[in-house]
LUMVEX-679077 format. One record per residue (C-alpha): y, z, x; residue in one letter. Coordinates in steps of 0.001 Angstrom, whole numbers, padded with zeros to 6 digits, always signed. Example, Ala and Ser with C-alpha at 12.3 -4.5 7.8 and 13.67 -1.06 7.14 Angstrom:
2
-004500+007800+012300a-001060+007140+013670s
***
This chain:
321
+198434+126481+206521m+201703+125018+206047n+203428+121906+205172r+204359+121226+208989a+200760+122272+210291e+199020+119940+207773r+201441+116628+208557i+200515+117871+212436f+196685+117790+211840h+196947+114620+209117l+199007+112715+211978h+196156+113500+214417r+193503+112506+212273r+195167+109311+211367l+195659+108272+214971k+192112+109543+216152e+189858+108371+213936s+187857+105213+214259r+187935+104246+210803q+190663+105191+208521p+189318+107875+206427p+189051+108438+202888s+191037+110636+200569l+187802+112595+200359a+187419+113281+203811q+191237+114063+204481l+191175+116842+201491v+187815+118119+203326e+188910+118425+206844q+192463+119841+206192l+191196+122180+203290g+193686+120877+200972v+194135+119579+197111s+194639+116200+196402r+197620+116279+194617a+198733+118199+198114t+197777+115780+200829l+198973+112602+198259k+202642+114688+198068r+202263+114915+202307d+201270+111282+202524i+204582+110264+200485e+206638+112612+202248y+205501+111422+205917m+206172+107444+204259r+209738+108389+202541d+211410+111289+205282f+209693+110625+208585m+209063+106405+208148q+205492+106688+208879a+204026+103430+207978p+200740+104941+206381i+198867+102125+204104e+195540+102047+202409y+193169+099855+203532d+191489+098969+200539a+188056+097160+202096q+187616+100569+204475a+188547+102977+201050n+190883+104948+202940g+194491+105621+204797y+195790+104540+208283r+198849+103738+210440y+199979+100227+209836d+198270+098143+213184p+201392+095586+213368d+203928+098343+212718a+205393+100028+216142p+203112+102533+217146a+204409+106004+214869f+204561+109389+216606e+206098+112995+215160l+209893+113277+215739p+210480+115651+219265g+212369+117988+216442l+211640+118663+213016w+211451+121235+210858f+209587+123110+208298n+210927+123817+204667e+211810+127771+205853s+213527+126832+209400e+215594+123532+206861l+216764+126329+204619l+217823+129075+207654a+219614+125588+209100l+221247+125166+205827l+222504+128753+205585t+223642+128968+209584m+225710+126093+208444e+226588+127723+205527q+227553+130597+206923l+229837+129080+209310l+231437+126742+206860e+232839+130104+205606d+233704+131722+208330m+235748+128322+209602q+235808+125639+207120p+235410+122330+208780g+233653+123937+211751l+230975+121944+212152l+231370+118930+209440a+231761+116368+212304p+228358+117079+213836v+225700+117987+210898i+227632+116787+207682g+225667+113717+207810p+222690+115758+208211m+222938+117528+205270k+222133+115094+202985t+218882+114057+204178r+218212+117960+204702i+218845+118835+201007r+216529+116079+200135r+213828+117163+202891l+214024+120948+200813l+213979+119490+197158e+211046+117014+197772s+208870+120481+198766g+210558+122125+195739g+213512+124188+197011q+216747+123971+195510d+219108+123625+198209s+222207+124216+195823t+221036+127836+195720e+222346+128317+199223l+225962+128703+197670r+225296+130857+194509r+222987+133311+196563r+224378+133432+200441i+228253+134676+200680q+230090+135913+203167i+232896+137433+201889q+236047+137812+204623p+238243+140812+205109q+241694+140075+206135a+241253+136616+207390h+243821+134618+208893r+243706+131110+208832t+243887+129198+212033s+244474+125232+212276a+241303+123218+211748a+242131+121372+214739d+243195+123709+216607t+239878+125079+216402f+238477+121474+217268r+240399+121539+220121i+240225+125119+221637a+236239+124747+220830a+236424+121215+222845e+238025+122609+225876a+235523+126046+226324t+232630+123609+225975l+233739+120665+227871a+235421+122743+230467g+239128+121636+231138h+242534+123548+230385p+244863+123588+227327l+248276+123266+227546d+249571+125891+224314i+252259+126893+222695d+251824+130602+221628y+253804+132870+219606h+252855+136466+219462g+253202+138627+217842r+253758+141741+219604a+257093+140483+221442r+257645+137951+218511d+258195+134918+220712s+256759+131759+222117a+255827+130728+225284t+254699+127698+226717r+251035+128393+228383r+248170+126520+230735r+244936+128275+230098i+241643+128064+231120h+239205+128581+227733p+236388+130557+228781q+234932+132056+225463r+235636+131708+221544l+235364+135202+220282l+234633+135722+216234y+235595+139108+215998y+236607+140971+212797r+237078+137490+210477d+239018+136416+212614n+239037+133844+216065w+240388+134191+219375y+240410+132375+222581l+239498+134230+225802i+241201+132383+228515a+242510+132779+231990w+246366+132362+231519c+248224+130942+234732e+250979+132352+233646n+249809+135722+233546a+247785+135158+236047q+245000+137295+234701a+242254+136799+231086l+243855+136999+228302r+242489+137054+224504t+245004+134508+222284f+244578+134820+218289a+243771+131139+217164l+246452+131075+214248e+249040+132147+216725r+248408+128639+218656i+251456+126440+217383r+250313+123437+219354a+247530+123194+221907a+247015+119914+224428t+243951+119181+226332p+244882+118683+230210v+241794+116801+231562q+243489+116022+235176d+243196+119970+236441t+240035+121504+237178p+238901+124365+235211l+239449+128034+236876r+235928+129525+235662e+235347+133173+235392e+232427+135394+236029a+230363+136287+233257d+230524+140238+234109a+234222+139781+233911d+234218+138516+230805l+232231+140788+229417d+234247+143583+230776r+237510+142099+229077h+236329+142243+225579v+233705+144750+225337g+235016+147602+227691a+237152+149108+225344a+237831+149676+221466f+239558+146640+219899g+240307+143377+220584i+242977+143568+222728f+240906+145808+225309t+240983+145743+229119g+239543+148423+231443p+238812+151782+229392a+241317+154337+230216s+240364+156915+227702e+237849+158175+225344w+238686+159338+222093a+237007+162048+220513v+237262+161756+216291l+235595+164158+213961r+234578+163100+210569f+234439+165177+207320t+230779+165599+205928p+231792+162588+203113e+233050+160038+205575h+230119+161492+208206a+227932+159378+205909r+229264+156380+206272w+230778+156512+209987v+227200+157419+211577a+225401+154339+210950d+228389+152211+211787e+228667+151238+215442t+232556+150723+216774w+231465+149792+220457h+228379+149641+222005p+229472+152371+224707d+230128+155056+221692q+228641+158575+221513i+228010+159853+218247g+226164+163178+217459q+226233+165460+214019y+228053+168661+214588r+226839+171261+211743g+227650+168803+208320d+230496+166680+210796t+230122+163748+212512w+231604+163585+216080e+232008+160141+217599l+233534+159105+221060q+234837+156088+221707i+236125+154527+225263p+239575+152802+224193y+242471+151369+226677s+245401+150047+223826d+245726+152610+221226p+247175+150135+218760t+243843+149162+216890e+241847+152668+216984l+244847+154469+215278i+244746+151774+212359q+241019+152636+212300e+241510+155908+212308i+244458+155549+209541l+241791+153986+207493r+239853+157556+207336h+242804+158848+206668g+242347+162950+205219p+238393+162173+206513g+238834+162262+210217v+240676+164063+213228e+241632+163170+216514v+239862+166140+218642i+241271+164213+221945a+243050+163219+223737p+245921+164914+222831e+248294+161880+223224s+246224+160168+220883l+246433+162794+217915r+250133+163197+218374q+250774+159695+218005r+248186+159986+214730v+249715+162177+213069a+253230+161267+213982d+252398+157771+212311t+251115+160061+209288l+254006+162058+209163r+256483+158617+209392e+253945+157233+206428a+254158+160574+204203a+258365+160624+204310a+257697+157398+202550r+257047+158840+199228y+259064+161965+199477t
***
């Protein structure tokens, strides 16, 4: 049995036994070695503040009768769960520095001590588990914190937002619905009072954000949010209006056939090429993804998308002539 199970059974023996059980009795009852049992007792004393004492007269272990009644914590972890917790913290820290620091920062030292008491080197996490962001755009820690708090607490925000498409700044009141981590960057899905519709805001383009405490939040239905985010290819989507049909060469098919571009995509081999059908609305991001494959992909349909990709490739080629 693992340490969590051993401690649970040891706790029961100490609470329920009429006489303090001896070390030999506990070893036999728990099916562990003397060394393991002693380590578990020390673990409970040091990290769980369990008032375990040795009664020399009874030659056994018991909870100090003069101490407050001891119970196991309502939430505690074994080694694998602690490692998983630190791993998640590490991954989130790589995605958004400072995201969890105020919340679990004080716990990290204790968690690491618990792991190391069981022979685990928690410092290996940084060396062994790593996220390598691609095209990551850094947003201010305060902006992320304010956006996250507004999303979770349920209150509007007044923001100064500088959009890339129009290259202009606007003042908006928004009603945050979801935070979305998409392709190594954070976005805030919110109802915008200016647009009177759901909008997607790149977090790094929010120049200032102020909580609005005296106005109720307009909440959108989950189904509407799901359609806004996932109906079509790309981050700035809306309802899908077209289906792209892409054909990949055998060399590129070996990669793309294993990729998920969209939950509703349709993919199949045609001979040794791979045909991929993708729903989309705004083609901007889809075109960028198509261009990433260069001559390894051909747009079969619709004709409007095929023409836009062809025009873009001709413009790019003209820069090299």
